[in-house]
LUMKE-861838 format. One record per residue (C-alpha): chain; y, z, x; residue in one letter. Coordinates in nm, 4 decimals. Example, Ala and Ser with C-alpha at 12.3 -4.5 7.8 and 13.67 -1.06 7.14 Angstrom:
2
<cadena=A	Y=-0.4500	Z=0.7800	X=1.2300	residuo=a>
<cadena=A	Y=-0.1060	Z=0.7140	X=1.3670	residuo=s>
REM end
This chain:
311
<cadena=A	Y=-0.0420	Z=-0.0382	X=0.0160	residuo=m>
<cadena=A	Y=0.2518	Z=0.0772	X=0.2987	residuo=q>
<cadena=A	Y=0.2028	Z=-0.2724	X=0.4368	residuo=t>
<cadena=A	Y=0.3003	Z=-0.4578	X=0.0768	residuo=l>
<cadena=A	Y=0.5576	Z=-0.2960	X=0.0113	residuo=s>
<cadena=A	Y=0.6689	Z=-0.3882	X=0.3641	residuo=r>
<cadena=A	Y=0.7041	Z=-0.6990	X=0.2562	residuo=f>
<cadena=A	Y=0.6963	Z=-0.6718	X=-0.0546	residuo=v>
<cadena=A	Y=1.0342	Z=-0.3188	X=-0.0560	residuo=p>
<cadena=A	Y=1.0615	Z=-0.1869	X=-0.4423	residuo=p>
<cadena=A	Y=1.4280	Z=-0.2183	X=-0.5702	residuo=t>
<cadena=A	Y=1.5885	Z=-0.1320	X=-0.9046	residuo=s>
<cadena=A	Y=1.6472	Z=-0.2269	X=-1.1912	residuo=a>
<cadena=A	Y=2.0084	Z=-0.3344	X=-1.1058	residuo=f>
<cadena=A	Y=1.9005	Z=-0.6074	X=-0.8877	residuo=t>
<cadena=A	Y=1.7150	Z=-0.7393	X=-1.2014	residuo=l>
<cadena=A	Y=2.0260	Z=-0.7516	X=-1.3797	residuo=g>
<cadena=A	Y=2.2485	Z=-0.9050	X=-1.1102	residuo=v>
<cadena=A	Y=1.9819	Z=-1.1440	X=-1.0123	residuo=f>
<cadena=A	Y=1.9972	Z=-1.2568	X=-1.4281	residuo=r>
<cadena=A	Y=2.4092	Z=-1.2211	X=-1.4161	residuo=a>
<cadena=A	Y=2.3310	Z=-1.5186	X=-1.1389	residuo=l>
<cadena=A	Y=2.1230	Z=-1.6988	X=-1.2948	residuo=v>
<cadena=A	Y=2.2890	Z=-1.7683	X=-1.5803	residuo=c>
<cadena=A	Y=2.6291	Z=-1.7797	X=-1.4472	residuo=a>
<cadena=A	Y=2.5142	Z=-2.0526	X=-1.2095	residuo=v>
<cadena=A	Y=2.3077	Z=-2.2364	X=-1.5337	residuo=l>
<cadena=A	Y=2.6978	Z=-2.1880	X=-1.7486	residuo=l>
<cadena=A	Y=2.8311	Z=-2.3719	X=-1.4612	residuo=a>
<cadena=A	Y=2.6946	Z=-2.6738	X=-1.4742	residuo=n>
<cadena=A	Y=2.7317	Z=-2.6838	X=-1.8724	residuo=a>
<cadena=A	Y=3.0392	Z=-2.6255	X=-1.8528	residuo=l>
<cadena=A	Y=3.0923	Z=-2.9030	X=-1.6815	residuo=w>
<cadena=A	Y=2.8825	Z=-3.1804	X=-1.8858	residuo=e>
<cadena=A	Y=3.0053	Z=-3.3050	X=-2.1155	residuo=d>
<cadena=A	Y=2.6603	Z=-3.3273	X=-2.3115	residuo=l>
<cadena=A	Y=2.8128	Z=-3.5862	X=-2.6622	residuo=s>
<cadena=A	Y=2.9198	Z=-3.8481	X=-2.3735	residuo=n>
<cadena=A	Y=2.5337	Z=-3.9296	X=-2.3619	residuo=v>
<cadena=A	Y=2.6194	Z=-4.1048	X=-2.6971	residuo=t>
<cadena=A	Y=2.8053	Z=-4.3866	X=-2.5721	residuo=k>
<cadena=A	Y=2.6026	Z=-4.5513	X=-2.3446	residuo=l>
<cadena=A	Y=2.3285	Z=-4.8494	X=-2.4782	residuo=p>
<cadena=A	Y=1.9516	Z=-4.6361	X=-2.5125	residuo=l>
<cadena=A	Y=1.8185	Z=-4.9631	X=-2.2834	residuo=g>
<cadena=A	Y=1.9038	Z=-4.6689	X=-2.0353	residuo=l>
<cadena=A	Y=1.7155	Z=-4.4201	X=-2.1548	residuo=r>
<cadena=A	Y=1.4140	Z=-4.3748	X=-1.9126	residuo=q>
<cadena=A	Y=1.0699	Z=-4.2067	X=-1.9921	residuo=r>
<cadena=A	Y=1.0909	Z=-3.8685	X=-1.7815	residuo=m>
<cadena=A	Y=0.9768	Z=-3.5044	X=-1.8547	residuo=g>
<cadena=A	Y=1.0385	Z=-3.2932	X=-2.1998	residuo=t>
<cadena=A	Y=1.3316	Z=-3.5507	X=-2.2765	residuo=a>
<cadena=A	Y=1.0199	Z=-3.8338	X=-2.3446	residuo=n>
<cadena=A	Y=0.8673	Z=-3.6827	X=-2.6627	residuo=w>
<cadena=A	Y=1.2979	Z=-3.6747	X=-2.7908	residuo=l>
<cadena=A	Y=1.2945	Z=-3.9370	X=-3.0751	residuo=p>
<cadena=A	Y=1.6762	Z=-4.1604	X=-3.0143	residuo=e>
<cadena=A	Y=1.8125	Z=-4.0188	X=-3.3311	residuo=a>
<cadena=A	Y=1.9402	Z=-3.7727	X=-3.0639	residuo=i>
<cadena=A	Y=2.0953	Z=-3.9688	X=-2.7607	residuo=f>
<cadena=A	Y=2.2659	Z=-4.1610	X=-3.0177	residuo=t>
<cadena=A	Y=2.3716	Z=-3.7981	X=-3.2962	residuo=n>
<cadena=A	Y=2.6909	Z=-3.6832	X=-3.1321	residuo=e>
<cadena=A	Y=2.6798	Z=-3.3362	X=-3.3905	residuo=t>
<cadena=A	Y=2.3800	Z=-3.2480	X=-3.2507	residuo=l>
<cadena=A	Y=2.4502	Z=-3.3408	X=-2.9090	residuo=l>
<cadena=A	Y=2.7914	Z=-3.0898	X=-2.9312	residuo=i>
<cadena=A	Y=2.5111	Z=-2.8427	X=-3.1058	residuo=v>
<cadena=A	Y=2.2547	Z=-2.7878	X=-2.8189	residuo=i>
<cadena=A	Y=2.5595	Z=-2.8267	X=-2.5598	residuo=q>
<cadena=A	Y=2.7473	Z=-2.4440	X=-2.7534	residuo=l>
<cadena=A	Y=2.3582	Z=-2.3384	X=-2.7610	residuo=v>
<cadena=A	Y=2.3990	Z=-2.3871	X=-2.4639	residuo=t>
<cadena=A	Y=2.7003	Z=-2.1769	X=-2.3053	residuo=i>
<cadena=A	Y=2.7083	Z=-1.9588	X=-2.5501	residuo=i>
<cadena=A	Y=2.3410	Z=-1.8145	X=-2.5340	residuo=t>
<cadena=A	Y=2.3789	Z=-1.8727	X=-2.1226	residuo=l>
<cadena=A	Y=2.7244	Z=-1.5679	X=-2.1601	residuo=v>
<cadena=A	Y=2.5050	Z=-1.4156	X=-2.4066	residuo=l>
<cadena=A	Y=2.2708	Z=-1.3471	X=-2.0560	residuo=g>
<cadena=A	Y=2.4980	Z=-1.3463	X=-1.8699	residuo=m>
<cadena=A	Y=2.6599	Z=-1.0220	X=-2.0361	residuo=l>
<cadena=A	Y=2.2580	Z=-0.8967	X=-2.1338	residuo=g>
<cadena=A	Y=2.3602	Z=-0.8743	X=-2.4421	residuo=l>
<cadena=A	Y=2.0173	Z=-0.9195	X=-2.6957	residuo=w>
<cadena=A	Y=1.7970	Z=-1.1085	X=-2.4015	residuo=t>
<cadena=A	Y=1.5328	Z=-1.0927	X=-2.4916	residuo=r>
<cadena=A	Y=1.6170	Z=-1.4227	X=-2.7666	residuo=l>
<cadena=A	Y=1.9159	Z=-1.5374	X=-2.5627	residuo=t>
<cadena=A	Y=1.7171	Z=-1.5319	X=-2.2327	residuo=l>
<cadena=A	Y=1.4540	Z=-1.8017	X=-2.3696	residuo=p>
<cadena=A	Y=1.6847	Z=-1.9541	X=-2.5809	residuo=t>
<cadena=A	Y=1.9370	Z=-2.0187	X=-2.3110	residuo=a>
<cadena=A	Y=1.6325	Z=-2.1503	X=-2.0984	residuo=l>
<cadena=A	Y=1.4727	Z=-2.4663	X=-2.3886	residuo=v>
<cadena=A	Y=1.7975	Z=-2.5447	X=-2.4742	residuo=s>
<cadena=A	Y=1.9403	Z=-2.6163	X=-2.0810	residuo=t>
<cadena=A	Y=1.6016	Z=-2.7730	X=-2.0361	residuo=l>
<cadena=A	Y=1.6518	Z=-3.0520	X=-2.3248	residuo=l>
<cadena=A	Y=2.0579	Z=-3.0310	X=-2.1932	residuo=m>
<cadena=A	Y=1.9358	Z=-3.0921	X=-1.8851	residuo=g>
<cadena=A	Y=1.6588	Z=-3.3849	X=-1.9649	residuo=g>
<cadena=A	Y=1.9395	Z=-3.5843	X=-2.1740	residuo=i>
<cadena=A	Y=2.1260	Z=-3.6076	X=-1.9332	residuo=i>
<cadena=A	Y=1.8622	Z=-3.6609	X=-1.6456	residuo=r>
<cadena=A	Y=1.6841	Z=-3.9192	X=-1.9106	residuo=s>
<cadena=A	Y=2.0103	Z=-4.1365	X=-1.9475	residuo=m>
<cadena=A	Y=2.1317	Z=-4.1403	X=-1.5582	residuo=t>
<cadena=A	Y=1.9007	Z=-4.1096	X=-1.2676	residuo=s>
<cadena=A	Y=1.7075	Z=-3.7586	X=-1.2039	residuo=y>
<cadena=A	Y=1.8817	Z=-3.4650	X=-0.9896	residuo=y>
<cadena=A	Y=1.7590	Z=-3.2186	X=-0.8737	residuo=h>
<cadena=A	Y=2.1201	Z=-2.9668	X=-0.9028	residuo=i>
<cadena=A	Y=1.9762	Z=-2.6246	X=-1.1014	residuo=n>
<cadena=A	Y=1.6083	Z=-2.6910	X=-1.0911	residuo=v>
<cadena=A	Y=1.5537	Z=-2.4201	X=-0.9335	residuo=a>
<cadena=A	Y=1.8155	Z=-2.2258	X=-1.1104	residuo=t>
<cadena=A	Y=1.6520	Z=-2.3103	X=-1.4285	residuo=w>
<cadena=A	Y=1.3321	Z=-2.1907	X=-1.3014	residuo=w>
<cadena=A	Y=1.4310	Z=-1.8598	X=-1.2093	residuo=l>
<cadena=A	Y=1.6054	Z=-1.8083	X=-1.5505	residuo=l>
<cadena=A	Y=1.2583	Z=-1.8911	X=-1.6885	residuo=l>
<cadena=A	Y=1.0628	Z=-1.6280	X=-1.4281	residuo=i>
<cadena=A	Y=1.3843	Z=-1.3566	X=-1.5289	residuo=l>
<cadena=A	Y=1.2677	Z=-1.4304	X=-1.9045	residuo=c>
<cadena=A	Y=0.9481	Z=-1.2271	X=-1.7886	residuo=w>
<cadena=A	Y=1.0882	Z=-0.9389	X=-1.6441	residuo=t>
<cadena=A	Y=1.3064	Z=-0.6329	X=-1.6966	residuo=p>
<cadena=A	Y=1.5667	Z=-0.7819	X=-1.6019	residuo=c>
<cadena=A	Y=1.8088	Z=-0.6219	X=-1.9158	residuo=a>
<cadena=A	Y=1.7211	Z=-0.2782	X=-1.7478	residuo=d>
<cadena=A	Y=2.0935	Z=-0.1851	X=-1.6725	residuo=t>
<cadena=A	Y=2.3638	Z=-0.3586	X=-1.5808	residuo=f>
<cadena=A	Y=2.3636	Z=-0.4731	X=-1.9214	residuo=s>
<cadena=A	Y=2.5134	Z=-0.4028	X=-2.2185	residuo=i>
<cadena=A	Y=2.1512	Z=-0.3756	X=-2.4245	residuo=d>
<cadena=A	Y=2.1692	Z=-0.0852	X=-2.1267	residuo=a>
<cadena=A	Y=2.5097	Z=0.0277	X=-2.2254	residuo=w>
<cadena=A	Y=2.4101	Z=0.0623	X=-2.6121	residuo=r>
<cadena=A	Y=2.0797	Z=0.2013	X=-2.5335	residuo=k>
<cadena=A	Y=2.2371	Z=0.4773	X=-2.2919	residuo=r>
<cadena=A	Y=1.9292	Z=0.4636	X=-2.0407	residuo=d>
<cadena=A	Y=1.9536	Z=0.6708	X=-1.6835	residuo=t>
<cadena=A	Y=1.8467	Z=0.5734	X=-1.3613	residuo=y>
<cadena=A	Y=1.5797	Z=0.9466	X=-1.4710	residuo=a>
<cadena=A	Y=1.4779	Z=0.7362	X=-1.7489	residuo=a>
<cadena=A	Y=1.4335	Z=0.4299	X=-1.6549	residuo=l>
<cadena=A	Y=1.2288	Z=0.5300	X=-1.3244	residuo=r>
<cadena=A	Y=0.9805	Z=0.7458	X=-1.6107	residuo=k>
<cadena=A	Y=0.9063	Z=0.3631	X=-1.7595	residuo=r>
<cadena=A	Y=0.8725	Z=0.1716	X=-1.4933	residuo=t>
<cadena=A	Y=0.7882	Z=0.2177	X=-1.1670	residuo=p>
<cadena=A	Y=0.9699	Z=0.0727	X=-0.9040	residuo=p>
<cadena=A	Y=0.7324	Z=-0.1695	X=-0.8339	residuo=m>
<cadena=A	Y=0.7890	Z=-0.3384	X=-1.1177	residuo=v>
<cadena=A	Y=1.1269	Z=-0.4388	X=-0.9892	residuo=y>
<cadena=A	Y=1.0468	Z=-0.5056	X=-0.6806	residuo=g>
<cadena=A	Y=0.7087	Z=-0.7738	X=-0.7976	residuo=w>
<cadena=A	Y=1.0048	Z=-0.9596	X=-1.0184	residuo=a>
<cadena=A	Y=1.2412	Z=-0.9488	X=-0.7098	residuo=r>
<cadena=A	Y=1.0137	Z=-1.1060	X=-0.5087	residuo=y>
<cadena=A	Y=0.8967	Z=-1.4328	X=-0.7304	residuo=a>
<cadena=A	Y=1.2356	Z=-1.5092	X=-0.7479	residuo=c>
<cadena=A	Y=1.2057	Z=-1.4845	X=-0.3291	residuo=w>
<cadena=A	Y=0.8302	Z=-1.6995	X=-0.3040	residuo=v>
<cadena=A	Y=1.0497	Z=-1.9257	X=-0.5923	residuo=l>
<cadena=A	Y=1.3244	Z=-2.0412	X=-0.3481	residuo=l>
<cadena=A	Y=1.1176	Z=-2.0362	X=-0.0044	residuo=v>
<cadena=A	Y=0.8210	Z=-2.3263	X=-0.2491	residuo=l>
<cadena=A	Y=1.1860	Z=-2.5505	X=-0.3487	residuo=v>
<cadena=A	Y=1.2625	Z=-2.5353	X=0.1018	residuo=y>
<cadena=A	Y=0.9111	Z=-2.5504	X=0.1618	residuo=l>
<cadena=A	Y=0.8754	Z=-2.8855	X=-0.0292	residuo=a>
<cadena=A	Y=1.2088	Z=-3.0767	X=0.0927	residuo=a>
<cadena=A	Y=1.1211	Z=-2.9801	X=0.4575	residuo=g>
<cadena=A	Y=0.7368	Z=-3.0737	X=0.4212	residuo=l>
<cadena=A	Y=0.8637	Z=-3.3819	X=0.2521	residuo=n>
<cadena=A	Y=1.1321	Z=-3.4991	X=0.5248	residuo=k>
<cadena=A	Y=0.7692	Z=-3.5560	X=0.7090	residuo=l>
<cadena=A	Y=0.5405	Z=-3.6894	X=0.4881	residuo=r>
<cadena=A	Y=0.8398	Z=-3.9674	X=0.3829	residuo=q>
<cadena=A	Y=0.9925	Z=-3.9713	X=0.7452	residuo=g>
<cadena=A	Y=0.6878	Z=-3.8939	X=0.9083	residuo=g>
<cadena=A	Y=0.7022	Z=-3.6605	X=1.2961	residuo=l>
<cadena=A	Y=0.9362	Z=-3.8053	X=1.3558	residuo=l>
<cadena=A	Y=1.2157	Z=-3.7840	X=1.0775	residuo=w>
<cadena=A	Y=1.4934	Z=-3.6566	X=1.2802	residuo=w>
<cadena=A	Y=1.5851	Z=-3.9763	X=1.5046	residuo=d>
<cadena=A	Y=1.9313	Z=-4.0813	X=1.5011	residuo=a>
<cadena=A	Y=1.9418	Z=-4.3348	X=1.3989	residuo=t>
<cadena=A	Y=1.7458	Z=-4.2399	X=1.0733	residuo=n>
<cadena=A	Y=1.9844	Z=-3.9266	X=1.0491	residuo=l>
<cadena=A	Y=2.3206	Z=-4.1463	X=1.0628	residuo=r>
<cadena=A	Y=2.1374	Z=-4.4088	X=0.7863	residuo=s>
<cadena=A	Y=2.1176	Z=-4.1373	X=0.6242	residuo=i>
<cadena=A	Y=2.4745	Z=-3.9331	X=0.6126	residuo=v>
<cadena=A	Y=2.6415	Z=-4.3015	X=0.6354	residuo=y>
<cadena=A	Y=2.4874	Z=-4.4355	X=0.3197	residuo=r>
<cadena=A	Y=2.5680	Z=-4.1342	X=0.1052	residuo=s>
<cadena=A	Y=2.8798	Z=-4.1145	X=0.2604	residuo=a>
<cadena=A	Y=2.9531	Z=-4.4680	X=0.0889	residuo=l>
<cadena=A	Y=2.7719	Z=-4.4811	X=-0.2193	residuo=e>
<cadena=A	Y=3.0724	Z=-4.4024	X=-0.5634	residuo=p>
<cadena=A	Y=2.9930	Z=-3.9872	X=-0.6254	residuo=s>
<cadena=A	Y=3.2543	Z=-3.7383	X=-0.8063	residuo=d>
<cadena=A	Y=3.4073	Z=-3.6294	X=-0.5167	residuo=f>
<cadena=A	Y=3.6385	Z=-3.8685	X=-0.2846	residuo=d>
<cadena=A	Y=3.5670	Z=-3.8909	X=0.1010	residuo=f>
<cadena=A	Y=3.3423	Z=-3.9998	X=0.2986	residuo=a>
<cadena=A	Y=3.3267	Z=-3.6903	X=0.5774	residuo=a>
<cadena=A	Y=3.0233	Z=-3.8395	X=0.6871	residuo=g>
<cadena=A	Y=3.2219	Z=-4.1940	X=0.8042	residuo=l>
<cadena=A	Y=3.3785	Z=-3.9603	X=1.0463	residuo=v>
<cadena=A	Y=3.0791	Z=-3.9722	X=1.2736	residuo=l>
<cadena=A	Y=3.1250	Z=-4.2891	X=1.3224	residuo=e>
<cadena=A	Y=3.1511	Z=-4.3171	X=1.7293	residuo=n>
<cadena=A	Y=2.9445	Z=-3.9184	X=1.7468	residuo=a>
<cadena=A	Y=2.6774	Z=-3.9068	X=1.9913	residuo=p>
<cadena=A	Y=2.2767	Z=-3.9496	X=1.8290	residuo=d>
<cadena=A	Y=2.2189	Z=-3.5929	X=2.0427	residuo=a>
<cadena=A	Y=2.4217	Z=-3.4916	X=1.7282	residuo=l>
<cadena=A	Y=2.2635	Z=-3.6654	X=1.4026	residuo=f>
<cadena=A	Y=1.8657	Z=-3.5377	X=1.6332	residuo=a>
<cadena=A	Y=2.0520	Z=-3.2318	X=1.6237	residuo=l>
<cadena=A	Y=2.1302	Z=-3.1936	X=1.2888	residuo=l>
<cadena=A	Y=1.8174	Z=-3.3146	X=1.1709	residuo=g>
<cadena=A	Y=1.5858	Z=-3.0500	X=1.3717	residuo=i>
<cadena=A	Y=1.8788	Z=-2.8316	X=1.2606	residuo=t>
<cadena=A	Y=1.8078	Z=-2.8683	X=0.8465	residuo=s>
<cadena=A	Y=1.3778	Z=-2.9278	X=0.9348	residuo=l>
<cadena=A	Y=1.3348	Z=-2.5987	X=1.1087	residuo=v>
<cadena=A	Y=1.6164	Z=-2.4164	X=0.8219	residuo=i>
<cadena=A	Y=1.3430	Z=-2.5741	X=0.5179	residuo=e>
<cadena=A	Y=1.0762	Z=-2.5086	X=0.6792	residuo=l>
<cadena=A	Y=1.1430	Z=-2.1926	X=0.8990	residuo=g>
<cadena=A	Y=1.2652	Z=-2.0058	X=0.5247	residuo=y>
<cadena=A	Y=0.9545	Z=-1.8995	X=0.4126	residuo=a>
<cadena=A	Y=0.9507	Z=-1.6364	X=0.7069	residuo=s>
<cadena=A	Y=1.2018	Z=-1.4505	X=0.4587	residuo=v>
<cadena=A	Y=0.9067	Z=-1.3560	X=0.2362	residuo=l>
<cadena=A	Y=0.7305	Z=-1.1588	X=0.5469	residuo=f>
<cadena=A	Y=1.0954	Z=-0.9984	X=0.7412	residuo=s>
<cadena=A	Y=1.3566	Z=-0.7872	X=0.6641	residuo=r>
<cadena=A	Y=1.5976	Z=-1.0303	X=0.9384	residuo=r>
<cadena=A	Y=1.5296	Z=-1.3137	X=0.7800	residuo=a>
<cadena=A	Y=1.6327	Z=-1.2193	X=0.4677	residuo=r>
<cadena=A	Y=1.9952	Z=-1.1824	X=0.7163	residuo=w>
<cadena=A	Y=1.9544	Z=-1.4945	X=0.8969	residuo=v>
<cadena=A	Y=1.8065	Z=-1.7784	X=0.7240	residuo=f>
<cadena=A	Y=1.9862	Z=-1.7605	X=0.3355	residuo=p>
<cadena=A	Y=2.3315	Z=-1.7878	X=0.5587	residuo=a>
<cadena=A	Y=2.1627	Z=-2.0301	X=0.7156	residuo=l>
<cadena=A	Y=2.1045	Z=-2.2361	X=0.4313	residuo=a>
<cadena=A	Y=2.4109	Z=-2.2038	X=0.2926	residuo=a>
<cadena=A	Y=2.5816	Z=-2.3185	X=0.5134	residuo=a>
<cadena=A	Y=2.2733	Z=-2.5522	X=0.5349	residuo=m>
<cadena=A	Y=2.3822	Z=-2.6759	X=0.1700	residuo=h>
<cadena=A	Y=2.7991	Z=-2.7069	X=0.3104	residuo=i>
<cadena=A	Y=2.7763	Z=-2.9258	X=0.5092	residuo=g>
<cadena=A	Y=2.5511	Z=-3.1897	X=0.3492	residuo=i>
<cadena=A	Y=2.8264	Z=-3.1571	X=0.0838	residuo=f>
<cadena=A	Y=3.0579	Z=-3.2536	X=0.3415	residuo=l>
<cadena=A	Y=2.8789	Z=-3.4827	X=0.4922	residuo=l>
<cadena=A	Y=2.7373	Z=-3.6760	X=0.2789	residuo=q>
<cadena=A	Y=2.8813	Z=-3.5548	X=-0.0583	residuo=k>
<cadena=A	Y=2.6714	Z=-3.4063	X=-0.2537	residuo=i>
<cadena=A	Y=2.6580	Z=-3.1082	X=-0.4032	residuo=f>
<cadena=A	Y=2.4069	Z=-2.8383	X=-0.4269	residuo=f>
<cadena=A	Y=2.6580	Z=-2.4728	X=-0.5150	residuo=y>
<cadena=A	Y=2.3783	Z=-2.3252	X=-0.6951	residuo=d>
<cadena=A	Y=2.1627	Z=-2.3703	X=-0.4022	residuo=l>
<cadena=A	Y=2.4509	Z=-2.1486	X=-0.2016	residuo=v>
<cadena=A	Y=2.5257	Z=-1.9513	X=-0.4615	residuo=l>
<cadena=A	Y=2.0874	Z=-1.8558	X=-0.4959	residuo=l>
<cadena=A	Y=2.1619	Z=-1.7506	X=-0.1498	residuo=q>
<cadena=A	Y=2.2769	Z=-1.4365	X=-0.2713	residuo=l>
<cadena=A	Y=1.9367	Z=-1.3562	X=-0.4612	residuo=l>
<cadena=A	Y=1.8837	Z=-1.1490	X=-0.1346	residuo=f>
<cadena=A	Y=2.1756	Z=-0.9746	X=-0.0926	residuo=v>
<cadena=A	Y=2.0810	Z=-0.5938	X=-0.0439	residuo=d>
<cadena=A	Y=2.2606	Z=-0.4819	X=-0.4020	residuo=w>
<cadena=A	Y=2.1203	Z=-0.2277	X=-0.4340	residuo=e>
<cadena=A	Y=2.2826	Z=-0.0816	X=-0.0760	residuo=r>
<cadena=A	Y=2.5712	Z=-0.2532	X=-0.3169	residuo=v>
<cadena=A	Y=2.5105	Z=-0.0390	X=-0.5853	residuo=y>
<cadena=A	Y=2.5341	Z=0.2901	X=-0.3992	residuo=r>
<cadena=A	Y=2.8099	Z=0.2037	X=-0.2186	residuo=w>
<cadena=A	Y=3.0263	Z=0.0932	X=-0.5545	residuo=l>
<cadena=A	Y=2.9146	Z=0.4110	X=-0.6639	residuo=q>
<cadena=A	Y=3.0631	Z=0.6158	X=-0.3853	residuo=s>
<cadena=A	Y=3.3400	Z=0.4463	X=-0.3861	residuo=k>
<cadena=A	Y=3.3991	Z=0.5522	X=-0.7683	residuo=f>
<cadena=A	Y=3.2513	Z=0.9188	X=-0.6977	residuo=n>
<cadena=A	Y=3.5979	Z=0.9263	X=-0.4439	residuo=r>
<cadena=A	Y=3.7948	Z=0.8227	X=-0.6284	residuo=a>
<cadena=A	Y=3.7429	Z=1.0745	X=-0.9171	residuo=d>
<cadena=A	Y=3.7629	Z=1.3134	X=-0.6582	residuo=a>
<cadena=A	Y=4.0492	Z=1.2235	X=-0.4962	residuo=a>
<cadena=A	Y=4.2861	Z=1.4392	X=-0.7678	residuo=p>
<cadena=A	Y=4.0951	Z=1.7239	X=-0.7243	residuo=e>
<cadena=A	Y=4.1619	Z=1.7841	X=-0.3954	residuo=t>
<cadena=A	Y=4.5289	Z=1.6184	X=-0.2988	residuo=s>
<cadena=A	Y=4.6193	Z=1.8792	X=-0.5794	residuo=a>
<cadena=A	Y=4.5925	Z=2.2443	X=-0.3729	residuo=p>
<cadena=A	Y=4.7562	Z=2.0387	X=-0.1203	residuo=a>
<cadena=A	Y=5.1153	Z=1.9179	X=-0.2823	residuo=s>
<cadena=A	Y=5.1002	Z=2.2600	X=-0.4945	residuo=s>
<cadena=A	Y=5.0725	Z=2.4571	X=-0.1126	residuo=l>
<cadena=A	Y=5.4392	Z=2.1996	X=-0.0223	residuo=r>
<cadena=A	Y=5.6052	Z=2.3035	X=-0.3670	residuo=q>
REM end
C-alpha cells in the first residue's frame, strides 16, 4: 500500500472540485467562441460521416432554432457544472450536449483535436465525487471536511485525480508514437520539421500572422532540436504517473511546447495549455489560502492591544 500511495498519492475533495471547475471552464470557452447556428449556412453536401454526428438526422443541420437550443444548453450546463450546482444532473447533460455540438461542427468542417481530451476528462469526472466541496452543492449541504473524510476515503479522490492524469498521459503518448509511426525514427529531421512549420504558417486560419516564416534562414540544427524536444516531451510525459518531480517539469514543458506551436504554426491548443494545471498541488494551494485568510481574520485582534497602548 505504501508503494501504491507513492504513485497514487491521496488528495482531498478540494482538488477534484478544482478539476471540475477547470474542465468545465475550458469547454465553456469553446462553447462561447463557436456559433453553432452558422451550420445552417453551409450546404449539406459538406457533411462528413464521422463519430456521433453520423447518427443525427439531416434536419438538425438545417434547423437554426434547434442548433441555438443545443448551444444554449451546452453553455448553461457548463456554467452550472463549473459552479457545482445540481452537479449530478448538469455534468452528464453538459457531456452529451458538448458531444453533440462538437460533432455537428466537425462533421460540417473538419476533424480537429481541440477539447477532445477535455471532453474525456469531463466523462471521468461524471463518475467521481467532484462536487463534494468547492461547489454550491456542497455549500448547500454544509458539509465539513470531517464529514467528508468519514464518508469518502482520501484514496477515492486520489484515484480520481490519477485517472485524469492517465488520460493526459495517453494523449501525449499517442501523439509522440504517432509521429514515429508516420515519420519514422527520423521524424525530427530538419527537412521534415521545416515543411511542417512552413505549411502550417502558410495555411489560412483564424490568426493572421506567419511567425514560422521568420525561421526561413534558421539553421537545420534549430529545427532538429525542436523536433527532438517535442518527442522527448510527448514520450517522457508518461513519467508524471510515477515521479513527483516529473509532475513539476513535464506539464510546464508541455505548456511551453503548445505556446511555441501556436506561434510557429498558428495551431492553438489552449485546452492542453490550461489542462496542465491539473498537476498543480491544489491541496497545498488550499492550505496556503486558508492560512492567509486565517491570518487576515486574526490581524485586528492582535493589533488592537498595540493601538490601545499607544493611546
